[in-house]
C-alpha positions, -999 to +999 in steps of 0.1 A: +609+407+242+575+412+258+553+384+271+518+386+280+502+369+312+469+361+303+440+370+332+427+342+352+393+344+330+408+335+299+405+302+283+428+272+303+439+241+292+444+229+327+448+232+365+481+222+386+475+205+418+503+191+440+490+164+464+495+164+501+521+142+518+507+120+546+538+130+563+539+165+556+523+192+573+489+182+570+497+151+584+474+156+620+442+155+595+453+141+563+423+121+560+401+151+560+428+171+538+430+146+510+395+144+512+392+183+504+417+180+475+395+149+462+367+176+457+386+203+443+399+178+417+364+165+411+351+200+407+377+211+385+376+181+364+341+191+356+352+218+336+386+211+324+417+188+326+436+184+358+474+179+364+482+163+397+518+159+411+518+130+433+549+113+447+533+078+451+517+054+428+491+067+407+465+039+408+452+040+441+450+080+438+428+073+404+404+051+423+398+078+450+394+102+424+368+083+406+350+075+438+349+110+448+331+120+412+362+131+393+362+129+357+393+107+356+394+111+316+407+144+324+432+135+350+468+131+346+491+123+372+529+130+375+552+111+397+571+141+413+583+148+451+574+181+467+577+196+499+542+213+502+507+215+484+509+253+475+507+249+436+501+287+431+534+294+444+555+268+433+541+263+398+548+279+363+539+314+356+526+306+320+529+335+291+526+336+257+552+347+237+555+353+202+523+331+194+536+304+217+531+294+255+565+297+278+563+282+316+582+308+335+598+290+362+605+317+389+622+311+420+604+299+452+620+303+487+592+292+510+579+326+517+614+344+523+628+310+539+600+303+564+600+269+553+620+243+535+614+247+498+639+229+477+619+203+459+589+226+454+616+252+438+626+223+414+592+208+406+585+227+372+620+218+361+614+183+369+580+179+358+595+192+323+621+161+324+592+139+330+575+153+299+543+170+319+546+203+296+539+208+262+553+244+262+592+248+272+603+263+306+625+295+311+640+297+347+638+336+357+666+346+384+636+362+407+619+351+437+581+353+430+551+334+441+519+334+417+497+342+446+515+378+450+504+390+414+471+398+398+467+408+362+437+422+343+448+414+307+451+450+298+483+459+312+476+462+348+494+442+376+479+442+414+501+433+442+512+446+477+539+464+489+542+436+521+552+409+497+569+421+465+588+445+485+600+420+515+633+418+521+632+380+520+626+382+485+645+401+459+668+423+485+689+438+459+660+451+440+640+484+449+602+491+438+613+504+403+637+474+395+611+452+405+586+469+381+612+470+354+619+432+356+582+419+357+565+444+332+584+428+302+578+392+313+543+397+327+532+419+295+519+449+316+530+485+319+517+498+351+518+483+387+491+491+412+507+484+447+483+481+480+501+490+513+471+473+534+452+441+538+469+419+564+450+389+574+460+373+609+478+340+601+487+346+567+525+338+564+528+348+528+536+382+537+507+395+523+494+377+491+472+397+467+449+367+462+439+367+498+427+402+498+417+414+464+412+395+429+406+412+396+369+393+383+373+413+349+394+443+341+367+466+355+360+451+388+378+438+420+365+416+447+382+425+479+380+411+514+362+433+535+350+433+570+323+455+588+328+444+624+347+470+645+359+447+670+373+422+649+412+430+649+412+428+609+387+462+607+408+493+608+436+474+579+408+462+559+389+495+557+421+512+549+428+487+522+392+491+506+398+535+508+434+525+487+413+501+464+387+532+462+416+554+448+426+533+421+415+538+387+411+513+356+433+515+322+411+545+309+407+564+342+375+552+356+368+538+393+370+502+397+335+484+404+342+471+440+327+441+452+329+436+494+330+402+504+322+392+544+347+381+564+343+343+575+336+343+611+371+336+634+385+304+630+414+289+650+436+263+650+443+238+680+468+263+694+440+295+694+462+309+664+435+328+640+436+310+605+435+335+575+400+324+561+387+348+534+366+346+502+388+361+476+411+334+473+386+315+446+395+300+415+383+309+378+381+279+355+363+275+320+328+281+327+328+283+363+341+300+397+351+278+425+348+297+457+362+287+490+338+282+520+342+274+556+309+263+571+307+296+584+274+320+584+288+344+559+293+314+530+261+322+514+266+359+515+298+355+498+287+333+470+256+360+463+280+386+463+301+369+436+276+356+413+270+389+397+307+392+389+304+362+369+275+361+349+282+335+324+301+310+350+286+287+374+293+296+413+307+265+429+309+262+467+341+239+477+343+234+515+380+246+524+377+243+563+404+217+562+427+232+540+428+265+561+440+246+585+479+252+569+469+290+564+460+285+529+429+280+509+416+268+473+435+293+449+468+288+469+468+251+461+460+256+426+476+270+391+459+272+359+476+266+326+462+289+301+454+280+263+468+295+235+440+316+220 
Protein backbone atom coordinates (compact mmCIF):
# COMPACT_ATOMS: atom_id res chain seq x y z
CA UNK A 1 0.00 0.00 0.00
CA UNK A 2 1.40 3.38 -1.04
CA UNK A 3 -0.70 6.52 -0.99
CA UNK A 4 0.05 9.81 -2.73
CA UNK A 5 -0.45 13.22 -1.14
CA UNK A 6 -0.82 15.77 -3.94
CA UNK A 7 1.12 19.02 -3.49
CA UNK A 8 -0.95 22.08 -2.76
CA UNK A 9 -0.62 23.41 -6.32
CA UNK A 10 -2.35 20.31 -7.73
CA UNK A 11 -6.02 20.74 -8.78
CA UNK A 12 -8.45 21.00 -5.87
CA UNK A 13 -12.12 20.21 -5.39
CA UNK A 14 -12.60 22.61 -2.45
CA UNK A 15 -11.16 24.26 0.65
CA UNK A 16 -12.44 23.58 4.17
CA UNK A 17 -12.90 26.25 6.86
CA UNK A 18 -13.99 25.83 10.48
CA UNK A 19 -15.86 28.95 11.55
CA UNK A 20 -14.96 30.85 14.75
CA UNK A 21 -17.30 30.69 17.73
CA UNK A 22 -18.52 33.82 19.47
CA UNK A 23 -17.73 32.14 22.79
CA UNK A 24 -14.37 30.79 21.66
CA UNK A 25 -10.82 32.09 21.84
CA UNK A 26 -11.66 34.94 19.47
CA UNK A 27 -14.54 36.21 21.62
CA UNK A 28 -12.83 39.50 22.52
CA UNK A 29 -12.51 40.46 18.85
CA UNK A 30 -15.20 38.24 17.36
CA UNK A 31 -16.73 40.78 14.97
CA UNK A 32 -13.37 41.62 13.42
CA UNK A 33 -12.29 37.99 13.23
CA UNK A 34 -15.56 36.86 11.66
CA UNK A 35 -15.14 39.61 9.09
CA UNK A 36 -11.68 38.17 8.39
CA UNK A 37 -13.24 34.73 7.82
CA UNK A 38 -15.91 36.21 5.57
CA UNK A 39 -13.18 37.75 3.44
CA UNK A 40 -11.25 34.48 3.30
CA UNK A 41 -14.34 32.50 2.31
CA UNK A 42 -15.27 35.09 -0.33
CA UNK A 43 -11.77 35.04 -1.78
CA UNK A 44 -11.66 31.25 -2.00
CA UNK A 45 -15.13 31.07 -3.54
CA UNK A 46 -13.91 33.12 -6.52
CA UNK A 47 -11.79 30.13 -7.49
CA UNK A 48 -13.37 26.96 -6.07
CA UNK A 49 -16.01 25.63 -3.64
CA UNK A 50 -15.78 26.24 0.10
CA UNK A 51 -16.84 23.79 2.81
CA UNK A 52 -17.60 25.53 6.12
CA UNK A 53 -17.96 23.79 9.46
CA UNK A 54 -20.39 25.84 11.53
CA UNK A 55 -22.07 25.09 14.83
CA UNK A 56 -25.18 27.23 14.27
CA UNK A 57 -27.94 27.67 11.68
CA UNK A 58 -26.54 28.14 8.19
CA UNK A 59 -29.07 30.66 6.89
CA UNK A 60 -27.72 33.73 8.69
CA UNK A 61 -24.15 32.82 7.78
CA UNK A 62 -25.08 32.57 4.10
CA UNK A 63 -26.53 36.09 4.27
CA UNK A 64 -23.27 37.43 5.71
CA UNK A 65 -21.22 35.51 3.17
CA UNK A 66 -23.29 36.93 0.31
CA UNK A 67 -22.86 40.47 1.66
CA UNK A 68 -19.10 39.89 1.79
CA UNK A 69 -19.06 38.97 -1.89
CA UNK A 70 -18.86 35.20 -1.59
CA UNK A 71 -20.25 33.12 -4.43
CA UNK A 72 -22.71 31.31 -2.21
CA UNK A 73 -23.56 28.74 -4.86
CA UNK A 74 -20.06 27.42 -4.18
CA UNK A 75 -20.52 27.29 -0.39
CA UNK A 76 -21.53 24.18 1.57
CA UNK A 77 -22.17 24.59 5.30
CA UNK A 78 -22.01 21.59 7.63
CA UNK A 79 -23.50 21.89 11.10
CA UNK A 80 -20.86 20.40 13.33
CA UNK A 81 -19.31 21.43 16.64
CA UNK A 82 -15.66 22.37 16.99
CA UNK A 83 -13.22 23.66 19.58
CA UNK A 84 -11.32 26.10 17.41
CA UNK A 85 -10.73 27.32 13.86
CA UNK A 86 -7.48 25.67 12.79
CA UNK A 87 -8.73 23.49 9.94
CA UNK A 88 -5.20 22.85 8.67
CA UNK A 89 -4.53 20.81 11.77
CA UNK A 90 -7.84 19.11 12.53
CA UNK A 91 -8.99 18.60 8.94
CA UNK A 92 -8.35 15.48 6.89
CA UNK A 93 -5.13 14.97 4.94
CA UNK A 94 -6.46 13.73 1.61
CA UNK A 95 -4.43 11.26 -0.44
CA UNK A 96 -4.91 9.22 -3.58
CA UNK A 97 -4.98 5.45 -3.12
CA UNK A 98 -5.50 3.07 -6.02
CA UNK A 99 -7.12 5.76 -8.14
CA UNK A 100 -9.49 7.00 -5.42
CA UNK A 101 -9.43 9.84 -2.89
CA UNK A 102 -9.08 8.85 0.75
CA UNK A 103 -9.27 11.16 3.79
CA UNK A 104 -6.61 10.25 6.34
CA UNK A 105 -7.91 11.14 9.80
CA UNK A 106 -4.78 11.66 11.87
CA UNK A 107 -5.03 12.31 15.58
CA UNK A 108 -5.12 15.90 16.82
CA UNK A 109 -4.25 16.61 20.46
CA UNK A 110 -4.24 20.40 20.57
CA UNK A 111 -0.57 20.81 19.63
CA UNK A 112 0.72 18.47 22.28
CA UNK A 113 -2.01 18.95 24.87
CA UNK A 114 -1.84 22.75 25.05
CA UNK A 115 -5.57 23.22 24.38
CA UNK A 116 -8.83 21.28 24.50
CA UNK A 117 -9.22 19.44 21.20
CA UNK A 118 -11.67 16.54 21.60
CA UNK A 119 -14.30 18.02 19.24
CA UNK A 120 -11.69 19.03 16.69
CA UNK A 121 -10.12 15.58 16.82
CA UNK A 122 -13.55 14.04 16.05
CA UNK A 123 -14.49 16.58 13.37
CA UNK A 124 -13.45 14.59 10.29
CA UNK A 125 -15.44 11.58 11.52
CA UNK A 126 -18.46 13.73 12.37
CA UNK A 127 -18.41 15.21 8.87
CA UNK A 128 -18.38 11.70 7.44
CA UNK A 129 -21.53 10.89 9.44
CA UNK A 130 -23.18 13.98 7.95
CA UNK A 131 -22.30 12.87 4.43
CA UNK A 132 -19.98 15.82 3.86
CA UNK A 133 -17.31 13.66 2.28
CA UNK A 134 -17.62 11.87 -1.03
CA UNK A 135 -14.51 9.84 -0.23
CA UNK A 136 -14.07 7.39 2.66
CA UNK A 137 -11.99 8.20 5.74
CA UNK A 138 -9.33 6.12 7.42
CA UNK A 139 -8.34 6.94 11.01
CA UNK A 140 -4.63 6.81 11.80
CA UNK A 141 -3.09 6.00 15.18
CA UNK A 142 -0.63 8.86 14.86
CA UNK A 143 -0.67 12.52 15.93
CA UNK A 144 -0.10 14.79 12.94
CA UNK A 145 -1.17 18.31 12.03
CA UNK A 146 -1.41 19.37 8.40
CA UNK A 147 0.59 22.51 9.17
CA UNK A 148 3.55 20.34 10.12
CA UNK A 149 4.17 18.93 6.64
CA UNK A 150 4.96 20.14 3.12
CA UNK A 151 5.23 17.85 0.09
CA UNK A 152 6.55 18.50 -3.41
CA UNK A 153 4.62 15.78 -5.27
CA UNK A 154 7.89 14.10 -6.24
CA UNK A 155 8.55 12.08 -3.13
CA UNK A 156 9.83 14.78 -0.76
CA UNK A 157 8.42 15.72 2.66
CA UNK A 158 9.67 18.90 4.37
CA UNK A 159 9.13 19.27 8.11
CA UNK A 160 10.70 20.43 11.37
CA UNK A 161 12.36 18.50 14.15
CA UNK A 162 10.72 20.65 16.82
CA UNK A 163 7.23 19.57 15.79
CA UNK A 164 7.39 16.00 14.54
CA UNK A 165 9.91 14.92 17.17
CA UNK A 166 8.12 16.74 20.02
CA UNK A 167 7.61 14.37 22.96
CA UNK A 168 3.99 15.53 23.18
CA UNK A 169 3.09 14.12 19.73
CA UNK A 170 4.24 10.52 19.25
CA UNK A 171 6.70 9.93 22.12
CA UNK A 172 6.94 6.19 21.50
CA UNK A 173 8.40 6.74 18.01
CA UNK A 174 11.87 7.94 17.05
CA UNK A 175 12.84 9.76 13.85
CA UNK A 176 13.32 6.59 11.81
CA UNK A 177 9.99 5.14 12.98
CA UNK A 178 8.16 8.39 12.19
CA UNK A 179 9.61 8.39 8.70
CA UNK A 180 8.70 4.74 8.24
CA UNK A 181 5.11 5.45 9.27
CA UNK A 182 4.60 8.52 7.09
CA UNK A 183 6.40 7.53 3.90
CA UNK A 184 3.88 4.98 2.57
CA UNK A 185 0.87 6.96 3.79
CA UNK A 186 1.92 10.21 2.14
CA UNK A 187 3.69 8.72 -0.87
CA UNK A 188 7.14 10.09 -0.08
CA UNK A 189 10.53 8.43 -0.12
CA UNK A 190 12.62 11.04 1.68
CA UNK A 191 12.12 13.47 4.57
CA UNK A 192 13.97 16.78 4.86
CA UNK A 193 14.17 17.99 8.45
CA UNK A 194 14.75 21.59 9.56
CA UNK A 195 16.18 22.25 13.01
CA UNK A 196 15.83 26.04 13.01
CA UNK A 197 13.04 28.51 12.21
CA UNK A 198 11.13 29.37 15.37
CA UNK A 199 8.72 32.33 15.25
CA UNK A 200 8.04 34.05 18.57
CA UNK A 201 4.45 33.50 19.67
CA UNK A 202 4.07 30.24 17.73
CA UNK A 203 2.39 27.60 19.90
CA UNK A 204 2.52 24.76 17.34
CA UNK A 205 6.10 23.74 18.18
CA UNK A 206 7.37 24.91 14.82
CA UNK A 207 4.94 24.16 12.01
CA UNK A 208 6.68 24.19 8.66
CA UNK A 209 3.87 26.22 7.05
CA UNK A 210 4.87 29.25 9.11
CA UNK A 211 8.49 29.30 7.92
CA UNK A 212 9.14 27.46 4.62
CA UNK A 213 6.84 26.42 1.78
CA UNK A 214 7.20 24.62 -1.52
CA UNK A 215 5.98 26.80 -4.40
CA UNK A 216 6.85 24.04 -6.86
CA UNK A 217 9.17 21.05 -6.73
CA UNK A 218 12.25 23.26 -7.13
CA UNK A 219 11.27 26.43 -5.25
CA UNK A 220 10.99 27.13 -1.53
CA UNK A 221 9.70 30.45 -0.19
CA UNK A 222 10.89 31.03 3.35
CA UNK A 223 10.63 33.48 6.21
CA UNK A 224 13.74 35.64 6.32
CA UNK A 225 14.86 38.40 8.67
CA UNK A 226 17.39 41.07 7.73
CA UNK A 227 17.22 43.09 10.95
CA UNK A 228 20.14 42.08 13.18
CA UNK A 229 18.38 43.65 16.15
CA UNK A 230 15.29 41.48 15.76
CA UNK A 231 15.26 38.44 18.10
CA UNK A 232 14.42 36.25 15.09
CA UNK A 233 17.55 37.16 13.19
CA UNK A 234 19.99 34.48 14.33
CA UNK A 235 17.59 31.54 14.19
CA UNK A 236 16.11 32.46 10.80
CA UNK A 237 19.60 32.98 9.41
CA UNK A 238 20.50 29.48 10.61
CA UNK A 239 17.37 28.12 8.91
CA UNK A 240 18.38 29.86 5.69
CA UNK A 241 21.71 28.03 5.78
CA UNK A 242 19.88 24.73 6.30
CA UNK A 243 17.71 25.46 3.27
CA UNK A 244 20.77 26.28 1.17
CA UNK A 245 22.19 22.86 1.99
CA UNK A 246 19.07 20.99 0.84
CA UNK A 247 18.87 19.43 -2.60
CA UNK A 248 16.00 18.60 -4.96
CA UNK A 249 15.25 15.01 -5.92
CA UNK A 250 17.74 15.29 -8.79
CA UNK A 251 20.49 16.73 -6.63
CA UNK A 252 20.20 20.43 -7.47
CA UNK A 253 20.04 23.34 -4.98
CA UNK A 254 16.56 24.70 -4.41
CA UNK A 255 15.59 28.09 -5.75
CA UNK A 256 15.13 29.99 -2.52
CA UNK A 257 12.80 33.00 -2.26
CA UNK A 258 13.25 35.12 0.86
CA UNK A 259 10.12 36.75 2.26
CA UNK A 260 10.48 39.80 4.53
CA UNK A 261 9.52 39.54 8.17
CA UNK A 262 6.52 41.77 8.98
CA UNK A 263 7.09 44.57 11.45
CA UNK A 264 6.65 43.30 15.00
CA UNK A 265 3.05 42.87 16.11
CA UNK A 266 1.97 42.27 19.72
CA UNK A 267 -1.19 41.29 21.56
CA UNK A 268 -2.76 43.23 24.44
CA UNK A 269 -0.35 41.59 26.89
CA UNK A 270 2.69 42.57 24.87
CA UNK A 271 3.32 39.07 23.53
CA UNK A 272 4.81 39.02 20.05
CA UNK A 273 2.52 37.54 17.42
CA UNK A 274 3.92 35.01 14.90
CA UNK A 275 3.04 37.00 11.79
CA UNK A 276 4.71 35.78 8.62
CA UNK A 277 4.16 35.59 4.89
CA UNK A 278 4.89 31.87 4.17
CA UNK A 279 1.43 31.07 5.58
CA UNK A 280 -0.16 31.51 2.14
CA UNK A 281 -2.78 29.24 0.57
CA UNK A 282 -2.55 27.93 -2.99
CA UNK A 283 -5.95 27.42 -4.66
CA UNK A 284 -7.07 26.81 -8.23
CA UNK A 285 -5.83 29.80 -10.20
CA UNK A 286 -4.62 31.89 -7.27
CA UNK A 287 -2.42 32.21 -4.22
CA UNK A 288 -3.99 33.89 -1.20
CA UNK A 289 -1.33 35.65 0.85
CA UNK A 290 -1.80 36.91 4.42
CA UNK A 291 -1.01 40.57 4.97
CA UNK A 292 -1.00 42.51 8.20
CA UNK A 293 -1.11 46.20 7.38
CA UNK A 294 2.69 46.12 7.68
CA UNK A 295 5.19 48.09 5.59
CA UNK A 296 6.53 44.76 4.27
CA UNK A 297 3.21 43.55 2.82
CA UNK A 298 3.80 44.72 -0.75
CA UNK A 299 7.38 43.43 -0.84
CA UNK A 300 6.14 39.98 0.19
CA UNK A 301 3.51 39.98 -2.55
CA UNK A 302 6.10 41.11 -5.09
CA UNK A 303 8.46 38.32 -4.05
CA UNK A 304 5.76 35.66 -4.43
CA UNK A 305 4.35 36.74 -7.81
CA UNK A 306 7.23 35.27 -9.88
CA UNK A 307 6.87 31.99 -7.98
CA UNK A 308 3.33 31.56 -9.31
CA UNK A 309 3.33 33.03 -12.85
CA UNK A 310 0.08 31.27 -13.80
CA UNK A 311 -1.86 32.28 -10.69
CA UNK A 312 -3.28 35.51 -9.35
CA UNK A 313 -1.57 36.60 -6.13
CA UNK A 314 -4.27 37.94 -3.80
CA UNK A 315 -3.68 39.75 -0.50
CA UNK A 316 -5.97 38.82 2.42
CA UNK A 317 -5.81 41.00 5.53
CA UNK A 318 -5.13 38.72 8.52
CA UNK A 319 -4.22 41.26 11.20
CA UNK A 320 -7.08 40.09 13.46
CA UNK A 321 -6.62 36.40 12.76
CA UNK A 322 -2.98 36.53 13.89
CA UNK A 323 -4.12 37.62 17.36
CA UNK A 324 -4.69 33.93 18.15
CA UNK A 325 -1.24 33.04 16.83
CA UNK A 326 -2.18 31.60 13.45
CA UNK A 327 -2.78 32.90 9.98
CA UNK A 328 -4.34 32.13 6.60
CA UNK A 329 -2.93 28.69 5.81
CA UNK A 330 -3.58 27.58 9.38
CA UNK A 331 -7.36 28.08 9.07
CA UNK A 332 -7.75 26.36 5.69
CA UNK A 333 -7.45 22.80 4.41
CA UNK A 334 -7.60 22.03 0.72
CA UNK A 335 -9.27 18.88 -0.63
CA UNK A 336 -7.48 17.76 -3.81
CA UNK A 337 -9.20 16.71 -6.99
CA UNK A 338 -8.79 13.24 -8.44
CA UNK A 339 -6.77 13.76 -11.60
